[in-house]
KOLMI-476089 format. One line per 10 residues: number of its first residue (from 1); their letters; for each residue x, z, y of N, C-alpha, C. Coordinates in steps of 0.02 Angstrom, whole numbers, m for minus. Layout:
N
NUM = A = X,Z,Y,X,Z,Y,X,Z,Y; ...;
***
This chain:
299
1 = MTEMAREAAA = m194,m572,m894,m118,m576,m883,m81,m613,m942; m41,m666,m924,m13,m700,m963,64,m663,m989; 81,m682,m1048,135,m635,m1080,197,m660,m1017; 203,m713,m991,257,m716,m947,256,m664,m882; 183,m679,m861,174,m626,m817,174,m555,m812; 162,m528,m880,173,m469,m914,257,m442,m913; 290,m489,m945,361,m482,m929,394,m485,m856; 375,m528,m823,389,m515,m763,374,m444,m723; 306,m426,m726,284,m364,m696,332,m301,m724; 344,m303,m797,370,m255,m833,446,m250,m801;
11 = GFDTTGGVGG = 474,m304,m778,545,m310,m754,558,m300,m681; 490,m281,m652,499,m280,m575,552,m238,m542; 593,m200,m583,630,m161,m536,711,m179,m575; 718,m227,m613,780,m240,m633,830,m281,m597; 813,m306,m536,849,m349,m502,905,m315,m449; 898,m254,m462,953,m214,m397,923,m219,m342; 950,m200,m285,933,m178,m231,915,m232,m180; 883,m287,m213,878,m345,m165,793,m353,m157; 778,m410,m113,711,m435,m103,704,m488,m100; 653,m532,m73,646,m602,m75,588,m626,m115;
21 = QPVLDRLVAL = 592,m686,m144,535,m708,m180,538,m692,m257; 591,m673,m281,586,m651,m354,554,m599,m350; 579,m537,m299,541,m471,m314,449,m481,m298; 446,m537,m244,373,m519,m231,335,m558,m284; 362,m603,m324,326,m628,m370,312,m586,m437; 366,m534,m441,352,m483,m474,295,m430,m466; 288,m431,m391,222,m390,m367,174,m428,m395; 171,m488,m390,107,m528,m391,85,m525,m465; 135,m541,m502,120,m528,m575,99,m446,m592; 115,m407,m554,103,m334,m573,27,m325,m557;
31 = LDLEKIEENI = 8,m359,m510,m83,m360,m488,m113,m408,m526; m67,m445,m571,m124,m478,m620,m143,m452,m688; m203,m422,m668,m219,m378,m720,m242,m424,m790; m245,m383,m844,m266,m414,m901,m335,m395,m928; m383,m437,m929,m452,m420,m949,m461,m406,m1017; m474,m354,m1032,m476,m336,m1109,m559,m318,m1134; m596,m305,m1090,m668,m316,m1099,m714,m328,m1038; m781,m333,m1052,m820,m349,m983,m812,m287,m935; m772,m286,m881,m776,m229,m830,m724,m193,m849; m673,m207,m893,m614,m165,m924,m547,m197,m909;
41 = FRGVSPAHSP = m510,m196,m875,m451,m214,m853,m383,m168,m869; m331,m204,m889,m273,m159,m909,m203,m179,m842; m168,m148,m827,m113,m166,m778,m55,m108,m804; 4,m135,m797,78,m114,m813,111,m93,m747; 161,m52,m765,200,m28,m708,272,m51,m718; 309,m56,m678,376,m80,m679,421,m42,m730; 470,m79,m748,503,m33,m816,538,28,m784; 572,8,m727,616,64,m699,586,97,m639; 525,133,m654,484,169,m594,514,235,m582; 492,262,m524,496,327,m513,460,379,m573;
51 = VRVFGGQVAG = 452,439,m564,425,491,m613,350,468,m609; 317,461,m554,256,444,m555,235,368,m525; 186,343,m543,169,279,m520,155,281,m449; 190,225,m403,179,218,m349,99,221,m322; 67,242,m271,15,257,m254,m13,187,m231; 26,148,m196,10,74,m181,m18,36,m221; 33,36,m294,37,m11,m339,m43,4,m378; m57,75,m398,m120,88,m425,m189,71,m387; m187,76,m316,m229,71,m266,m248,m13,m269; m201,m57,m269,m198,m125,m271,m221,m150,m326;
61 = QALVAAGRTV = m209,m120,m388,m228,m155,m456,m288,m122,m459; m327,m71,m442,m395,m51,m443,m434,m90,m405; m409,m122,m350,m446,m162,m313,m455,m233,m337; m398,m249,m364,m399,m315,m408,m464,m313,m460; m459,m266,m504,m509,m250,m546,m574,m255,m520; m597,m228,m467,m658,m235,m431,m658,m286,m400; m618,m317,m382,m628,m385,m338,m650,m456,m402; m616,m438,m450,m635,m482,m501,m705,m473,m537; m750,m422,m511,m815,m441,m536,m870,m453,m474; m834,m469,m419,m874,m490,m367,m862,m558,m356;
71 = PEERKVHSLH = m921,m597,m334,m917,m668,m304,m862,m679,m246; m824,m731,m265,m775,m736,m221,m786,m745,m141; m846,m760,m131,m860,m766,m57,m884,m701,m18; m886,m651,m62,m902,m592,m40,m822,m555,m29; m813,m528,26,m738,m515,36,m749,m433,50; m689,m393,27,m682,m322,30,m680,m306,119; m720,m264,132,m718,m241,194,m702,m163,194; m703,m125,145,m674,m57,146,m660,m20,64; m628,20,68,m617,48,3,m603,126,16; m617,172,m33,m609,248,m13,m576,268,m85;
81 = AYFIRGGDPS = m513,313,m86,m489,311,m157,m464,381,m159; m458,411,m224,m427,485,m239,m377,474,m282; m332,501,m267,m268,497,m325,m281,572,m362; m297,564,m417,m325,620,m456,m265,665,m498; m226,616,m530,m174,640,m564,m99,582,m557; m48,612,m562,16,577,m557,3,515,m608; 23,458,m618,27,416,m658,81,408,m688; 72,393,m764,130,391,m799,159,319,m800; 211,298,m777,233,237,m782,255,183,m843; 262,243,m901,290,213,m965,231,182,m1006;
91 = VPIVYEVDRI = 167,193,m983,114,178,m1023,61,127,m967; 24,80,m997,m13,48,m958,m82,90,m927; m105,55,m876,m176,91,m854,m228,55,m866; m283,84,m884,m342,48,m902,m380,61,m848; m420,m1,m812,m471,14,m754,m536,m2,m776; m573,54,m773,m634,24,m785,m691,17,m732; m738,m31,m710,m762,m53,m652,m837,m42,m675; m869,2,m634,m937,m1,m632,m984,m37,m579; m1022,m76,m594,m1052,m121,m546,m1101,m83,m518; m1093,m50,m458,m1137,2,m425,m1207,m32,m401;
101 = RDGRSFTTRR = m1196,m100,m365,m1246,m136,m331,m1232,m195,m318; m1267,m252,m323,m1264,m300,m305,m1324,m326,m251; m1309,m321,m198,m1366,m330,m140,m1369,m395,m117; m1412,m414,m72,m1415,m472,m37,m1342,m482,11; m1323,m424,48,m1266,m446,90,m1204,m408,67; m1214,m354,33,m1162,m305,13,m1152,m302,m59; m1097,m295,m81,m1087,m271,m155,m1041,m219,m166; m1061,m167,m204,m1024,m105,m209,m990,m95,m283; m945,m83,m290,m900,m75,m363,m861,10,m344; m861,42,m407,m826,98,m426,m764,80,m484;
111 = VVGIQHGKAI = m702,99,m456,m670,91,m519,m630,166,m531; m613,168,m597,m579,225,m616,m514,215,m664; m452,239,m650,m386,211,m680,m395,268,m726; m369,242,m795,m359,314,m847,m313,291,m879; m265,351,m896,m213,354,m932,m219,427,m997; m198,410,m1045,m200,457,m1099,m265,483,m1100; m324,451,m1093,m389,481,m1096,m417,512,m1034; m375,521,m976,m397,553,m915,m398,507,m859; m433,531,m822,m453,492,m751,m382,502,m698; m339,458,m675,m296,473,m640,m310,440,m562;
121 = FSLSASFQKD = m362,401,m559,m376,381,m498,m445,355,m490; m466,362,m440,m528,331,m427,m547,292,m362; m589,238,m365,m594,199,m304,m660,169,m293; m698,183,m239,m747,143,m224,m736,80,m157; m762,26,m181,m758,m28,m130,m808,m65,m122; m829,m92,m62,m867,m123,m37,m852,m197,m13; m893,m249,m37,m888,m313,m19,m950,m348,23; m927,m381,75,m985,m416,118,m980,m480,107; m1038,m517,115,m1031,m592,125,m1026,m602,198; m1000,m658,221,m978,m675,291,m1038,m660,354;
131 = EGGIEHSEAM = m1025,m642,384,m1085,m625,450,m1062,m631,510; m1100,m665,549,m1079,m649,623,m1100,m596,657; m1069,m585,725,m1092,m517,763,m1046,m489,824; m1062,m448,846,m1041,m426,900,m957,m405,880; m914,m412,931,m832,m402,913,m807,m374,983; m758,m329,962,m705,m298,1002,m643,m266,961; m586,m247,1005,m540,m227,964,m493,m188,1026; m454,m144,997,m401,m111,1049,m338,m167,1040; m308,m161,1106,m246,m203,1100,m200,m183,1062; m139,m227,1038,m91,m209,994,m42,m170,1038;
141 = PDVPDPESLP = 6,m117,1006,43,m95,1054,108,m144,1083; 140,m122,1135,181,m182,1165,246,m165,1123; 274,m221,1069,335,m192,1030,367,m263,1033; 439,m247,1012,488,m305,1001,468,m362,955; 490,m411,963,474,m457,894,505,m441,828; 465,m434,788,509,m416,714,576,m449,690; 589,m506,702,637,m542,688,697,m519,747; 681,m481,787,746,m453,839,769,m389,821; 721,m369,761,740,m298,736,788,m288,676; 832,m238,656,872,m237,618,822,m240,540;
151 = TLQERAEGYF = 866,m259,487,833,m259,408,821,m176,399; 792,m159,349,783,m99,310,856,m82,288; 884,m103,259,958,m87,225,997,m87,286; 992,m123,344,1042,m113,412,1021,m51,425; 966,m20,439,937,40,460,968,98,411; 968,85,354,983,154,303,1054,151,280; 1102,108,320,1185,106,293,1192,167,314; 1237,205,270,1266,270,280,1224,320,265; 1150,307,241,1116,358,225,1105,352,144; 1109,406,105,1090,408,39,1012,423,28;
161 = MGHLDRPRPI = 969,378,14,909,389,m2,884,336,m55; 869,370,m127,868,359,m170,804,293,m187; 757,315,m136,702,277,m142,692,220,m99; 753,217,m64,760,154,m18,796,94,m51; 831,114,m116,876,67,m148,832,25,m201; 774,42,m224,745,9,m264,728,m63,m228; 712,m113,m275,688,m176,m244,620,m173,m194; 620,m212,m149,554,m205,m120,527,m280,m101; 467,m295,m128,435,m352,m90,412,m362,m47; 412,m297,m11,382,m300,74,447,m290,102;
171 = DLRYVNDPPW = 454,m341,158,503,m336,209,485,m285,266; 534,m227,290,504,m194,335,551,m189,388; 536,m175,450,574,m177,515,557,m136,558; 586,m79,563,566,m19,611,555,m33,690; 512,m15,717,514,m29,782,553,17,825; 532,80,802,560,140,835,620,167,790; 654,233,802,699,239,749,667,254,687; 685,241,625,672,282,571,669,360,574; 629,383,525,619,462,519,693,479,506; 734,461,456,801,484,446,839,493,503;
181 = VTRKSGERPA = 835,454,541,881,445,610,864,503,663; 781,509,675,764,539,722,771,622,682; 778,633,623,793,697,583,853,723,618; 914,677,618,963,689,647,969,709,718; 943,666,756,944,647,818,911,713,854; 859,744,827,806,779,852,760,767,882; 744,702,896,678,674,919,629,682,885; 560,696,894,505,714,851,451,666,884; 448,603,866,402,553,882,338,562,859; 297,542,897,228,548,894,191,502,841;
191 = RNQVWMRADG = 230,434,843,205,386,819,264,345,768; 242,309,708,294,280,678,269,209,686; 308,156,699,280,89,711,331,42,655; 303,2,624,350,m42,574,326,m113,565; 362,m157,581,337,m240,563,345,m225,481; 289,m278,445,291,m288,383,276,m348,369; 291,m388,304,275,m443,283,278,m443,206; 247,m460,160,268,m492,88,331,m526,110; 383,m509,58,452,m545,79,468,m622,32; 417,m663,61,418,m731,22,355,m757,40;
201 = KLPDQQLLHV = 319,m797,m7,257,m842,9,213,m824,m45; 164,m810,m33,114,m788,m67,51,m849,m83; 16,m843,m155,m35,m894,m164,m79,m889,m106; m133,m928,m102,m191,m934,m50,m246,m918,m85; m250,m839,m92,m294,m801,m130,m317,m744,m83; m365,m752,m51,m383,m701,m14,m375,m626,m19; m405,m616,m85,m398,m559,m123,m333,m534,m134; m286,m570,m143,m218,m548,m174,m189,m516,m94; m193,m566,m40,m169,m538,30,m192,m476,42; m258,m464,24,m282,m395,41,m264,m349,m5;
211 = CVLTYASDMT = m244,m370,m68,m212,m300,m132,m139,m292,m105; m103,m346,m79,m33,m342,m59,m29,m296,11; m84,m302,54,m78,m247,107,m108,m188,75; m139,m177,44,m168,m112,15,m104,m80,m18; m73,m121,m57,m4,m95,m78,46,m68,m37; 59,m109,24,95,m100,82,75,m34,118; 13,m30,123,m22,29,163,12,101,142; 25,112,84,45,173,57,120,187,66; 152,142,111,232,134,131,230,165,193; 276,204,215,291,242,275,238,279,314;
221 = LLDSVLARHG = 169,278,280,130,319,318,127,384,326; 149,428,265,173,488,269,229,511,306; 268,452,324,327,475,360,304,484,434; 261,481,446,229,503,524,220,573,526; 193,597,463,178,673,476,250,709,466; 301,685,430,362,716,413,403,709,478; 404,655,519,445,643,576,420,704,626; 369,726,637,339,781,675,381,836,673; 412,831,599,444,911,585,524,912,570; 545,837,586,612,836,572,636,830,505;
231 = VYWDLDKVLG = 589,824,458,616,818,379,605,734,353; 634,729,293,632,666,268,649,691,188; 612,630,160,605,649,84,671,657,49; 717,614,44,782,616,m8,819,659,35; 819,682,110,873,731,134,847,794,141; 791,818,124,758,881,127,732,888,51; 718,958,54,668,986,m11,579,966,8; 569,895,m10,511,890,13,476,859,m61; 402,900,m76,370,869,m125,317,847,m102; 303,784,m114,236,749,m74,209,702,m127;
241 = ASLDHALWFH = 135,699,m117,97,643,m144,35,628,m117; 13,566,m119,m34,553,m89,m112,577,m116; m153,611,m75,m213,639,m108,m273,590,m108; m297,559,m48,m344,508,m39,m323,468,12; m351,407,15,m332,355,42,m395,312,65; m416,287,131,m464,239,144,m431,197,193; m465,136,165,m431,70,215,m500,28,236; m504,7,295,m555,m38,306,m521,m113,345; m552,m166,322,m531,m214,331,m567,m256,378; m543,m269,444,m597,m295,490,m588,m378,501;
251 = RPFRADEWFL = m524,m408,488,m518,m481,498,m474,m505,456; m488,m584,438,m447,m621,389,m371,m613,417; m332,m613,359,m247,m618,374,m218,m642,315; m151,m653,325,m104,m659,269,m47,m606,279; m50,m582,210,8,m530,202,72,m550,202; 88,m620,196,157,m655,187,161,m668,269; 133,m652,322,154,m653,379,164,m601,411; 191,m583,475,216,m519,492,154,m478,519; 154,m424,508,101,m376,532,121,m309,551; 101,m275,617,134,m220,631,90,m170,605;
261 = YDSASPTASG = 116,m106,581,81,m41,547,112,m1,607; 49,33,638,64,70,687,34,139,656; 64,196,649,31,268,620,47,318,657; 15,374,657,8,438,688,m3,488,644; 10,546,654,m20,600,625,m56,654,670; m119,657,670,m161,703,714,m154,779,687; m137,793,636,m138,848,617,m110,871,532; m68,929,530,m49,950,466,m62,1025,453; m82,1047,394,m100,1120,377,m122,1121,312; m98,1181,286,m115,1209,206,m72,1149,168;
271 = ARGLATGRFF = m13,1129,176,31,1093,144,m10,1016,130; m40,998,179,m74,935,183,m53,916,251; m48,841,250,m45,816,324,m83,763,322; m115,748,376,m158,681,380,m124,637,432; m125,564,411,m109,524,435,m151,462,458; m158,417,510,m185,367,522,m146,311,533; m177,257,535,m133,203,547,m181,125,568; m147,71,607,m181,34,624,m139,m43,617; m157,m85,574,m118,m160,558,m142,m211,620; m87,m238,637,m109,m292,689,m66,m344,656;
281 = AADGTHIATV = m99,m414,661,m56,m478,659,m18,m500,714; 38,m539,707,81,m561,754,57,m572,827; m10,m602,812,m41,m621,874,m84,m575,910; m81,m505,884,m109,m454,917,m179,m443,884; m211,m485,837,m281,m475,790,m272,m404,763; m316,m358,775,m328,m302,733,m359,m307,671; m328,m312,616,m341,m324,554,m360,m279,502; m336,m211,522,m350,m165,469,m344,m96,497; m376,m44,471,m366,38,490,m361,71,429; m317,122,423,m308,160,371,m301,247,390;
291 = VQEGLLRVV = m332,276,337,m320,355,357,m300,373,270; m246,433,282,m232,447,224,m215,536,242; m239,572,188,m204,643,169,m166,640,124; m110,673,134,m63,686,78,m37,762,61; m28,785,15,11,833,m15,84,844,9; 108,882,55,159,898,83,203,960,69; 240,976,29,265,1043,14,339,1038,46; 344,1077,90,438,1058,113,450,1148,87; 508,1138,50,528,1199,3,592,1214,17;
***
């Protein structure tokens, strides 16, 4: 990570409630880890972060660390992660990469994120060389074009929700009513559908596009659990955190082009909620699948 990149990443949240290319460039800088030793990398957090490091950030940074130890022609096809402790945004995160296996077709890496001498996050990722084979996929849901939908800021007008006021490198367009609206209307939707894309232009680096989607995959997913019960983060007393997160990448994509995030919650119990999601490119291609369990205490 260059000094300029470090300064840009550290200033990620200093631009007010805006989006666009400057905010996206700060996310790219945030994912540009500093190599401090063989298999050891260091990442920073935004200067004005919430109490805990955003889960999508640490997952994206860990995947960058893993990817930088793998030949470029091998593409990540899955990751499995555990959020062990809340990350401290005031200090860097050190990522240690364990080169588990380098096979003829697959490469496996394990990454541990460390702060204050303790593990806060662990990730296992598998990479594969390109191969042909059988193919099929489910059809994308029939939804309106993203450009015809209101922006996140327009949807949030009249509601006070601090987590929506921060700069966002991802452009979000809700297909159905957002959970803060259905909370008030009494609707309890079974699915949460959001168009997303990086809010600007990304470099032509496939690993970066995968890491940006990984970052975005931790946004709105647990909303599909809360919406079933008519509660929402800043409007009710909800204590929540990601516990574990799994992603499978099926086909190539660009994260700076629109993709649909279609999610649902099959079950919740024991102060935990499970959410599943599918990502589709605008042409209907199924590009990725996600599953996450989150801690959700409604008090």
